[in-house]
N, C-alpha and C positions, 0 to 999 in steps of 0.2 A: 505494500499499500504505497501509495505518496504521499509527502506533505496537504496536496492540492485535493489531494482524497479525503484526507484526515482531517484537515481545516473545514472541507465540505462538513464531515457529519458532523463533532463541535457547533458547528452554522446551525448546521438541524437544530444538531439534540439544546440549540438555546432555543431558539423561534415554538418549541414544541414548547421548552417549559413557564415561557415566558403567555403562550395558550396558555398555557393550563394555569397556570396562575400562580410560577413559582417565584417565587422571592429575587425583587430587582437583583438585587446586588447578588446572587451565585450567578446567575443568567446572563449579567454581564459579563463576570467576568470564564467566561464558553467564548461571549463573543470576541472577548478579548486574544483568550488562551491560542482560537482560528484565524483573525489576523497573521498573533506574533506565526505562527510553524509555517501557517501562507507567506510569511516573508522569510521563511530560514535559506542561513545559506549550501547548509548539509539538509540527507532527508533527516527523518528522526529514525525510521528501521534500519538507518546504518554507525547508528548513535546505543550505544551502555545505557540499560531503565538506567541505573545511579547517572550517569550524566546528564537524564533529561528533564530528572529533577531541579537540576542547578538552571536551567535557561529559566528568563525569568517571564516575564506575567505566561510560561505552562506550570511546570511545576510549583 
C-alpha cells in the first residue's frame, strides 16, 4: 500500500467519523495525519513500525 492509498483511507475515516458525530478534535487529527502521510518523501511501508511513531503529525 502506498502513501496515497493510506492517506486516502485516513481521510475517508475522518469524514465518516465526522458524519457519525465523533469528537471534532479526533476527526481533525485523522485529517492532519492524512495530509502528512501524503506529503512524506518516503513510503510508510518502507519504514520500521517504530520509526512511524516518530513522524510528527502521525505517531
